[in-house]
C-alpha positions in Angstrom: 27.5 3.6 6.5 30.2 1.3 4.2 30.5 3.4 1.1 34.3 4.9 1.0 34.0 8.7 1.8 30.7 8.4 3.4 30.0 10.1 6.7 29.8 8.4 10.0 26.1 9.1 10.5 24.6 10.6 13.3 23.1 8.6 16.5 19.9 11.4 16.1 20.5 11.1 12.5 19.8 7.4 12.6 16.8 7.4 14.6 15.3 10.1 12.2 15.9 7.4 9.7 14.2 5.0 11.0 11.1 6.7 12.0 11.5 8.3 8.1 11.2 5.1 6.9 8.9 2.8 9.5 6.5 5.7 10.1 6.4 6.9 6.5 5.1 3.4 4.8 2.3 2.8 7.0 1.5 6.3 6.8 1.4 6.0 2.7 -1.0 2.5 3.0 -3.3 3.9 4.6 -3.4 7.3 2.1 -3.8 4.2 -0.6 -6.5 2.6 1.2 -7.9 5.7 1.1 -7.4 6.8 -2.5 -8.3 3.0 -3.5 -11.3 2.4 -1.2 -12.5 5.5 -3.0 -12.2 4.1 -6.2 -13.5 1.1 -5.6 -17.3 2.4 -4.4 -17.4 4.0 -7.9 -16.9 0.6 -10.1 -20.9 -1.1 -10.0 -21.6 -4.3 -11.7 -17.7 -4.8 -13.6 -15.8 -7.7 -11.5 -13.1 -7.4 -13.4 -12.6 -3.7 -13.2 -12.9 -4.0 -8.8 -10.2 -7.3 -9.9 -8.0 -4.8 -11.5 -8.4 -1.9 -9.1 -7.1 -4.0 -5.5 -4.4 -5.3 -7.4 -3.3 -2.0 -8.7 -3.3 -0.6 -5.3 -0.9 -2.8 -4.3 1.5 -2.2 -6.8 1.6 1.3 -7.0 1.9 1.5 -3.1 4.5 -0.9 -3.2 5.7 0.6 -6.4 6.0 4.6 -4.9 7.2 3.3 -1.6 9.5 1.7 -2.2 11.5 2.9 -5.2 10.6 7.1 -6.0 10.9 9.6 -3.4 9.2 8.7 -0.4 12.6 6.2 0.4 9.9 3.9 2.9 9.1 0.6 4.0 6.5 -0.9 0.8 5.9 -4.0 3.3 4.9 -2.4 5.6 2.7 -0.1 3.3 1.4 -3.4 1.9 0.1 -4.2 5.2 -1.4 -1.2 6.4 -3.2 -0.9 2.8 -4.1 -5.0 3.7 -5.4 -3.8 7.2 -7.3 -1.2 5.9 -8.6 -2.6 2.5 -10.0 -5.9 4.2 -11.7 -3.7 7.6 -12.9 -0.8 5.7 -11.9 -1.3 1.3 -15.0 -4.8 1.0 -17.2 -3.0 2.3 -16.8 -0.7 -1.2 -17.3 -3.7 -3.3 -20.0 -4.6 -4.9 -21.9 -7.4 -2.9 -21.9 -9.4 -6.5 -18.4 -8.7 -7.7 -16.6 -9.1 -4.2 -16.6 -13.3 -4.7 -14.8 -12.6 -7.8 -12.1 -10.7 -5.9 -12.1 -13.0 -3.4 -11.4 -15.6 -6.5 -8.6 -13.9 -7.8 -6.7 -12.6 -4.2 -6.8 -16.8 -4.0 -6.1 -17.2 -6.7 -2.8 -15.2 -7.1 
């Protein structure tokens, strides 16, 4: 709105933009949570790869949310991804690798 020569947005446009930003981030986080949990399910007995996948999922979802054509809330996407992974993704991690992932994330 502050750019010179930019058209002033309507009330409906503001509501639609808010709904897209606030609703799109959680949807993107949920989708990445599904992809990440399916990816983790395929990894067996590899602590480093499991920890790497959890980091990659976080960076990918934030990048896609903020810096691509989606233009949705990256913070909300990360929050939903974290909630999804703590509820459902944790059960897909190989039990011996869970301690290593917890240690890496505690350090981070």
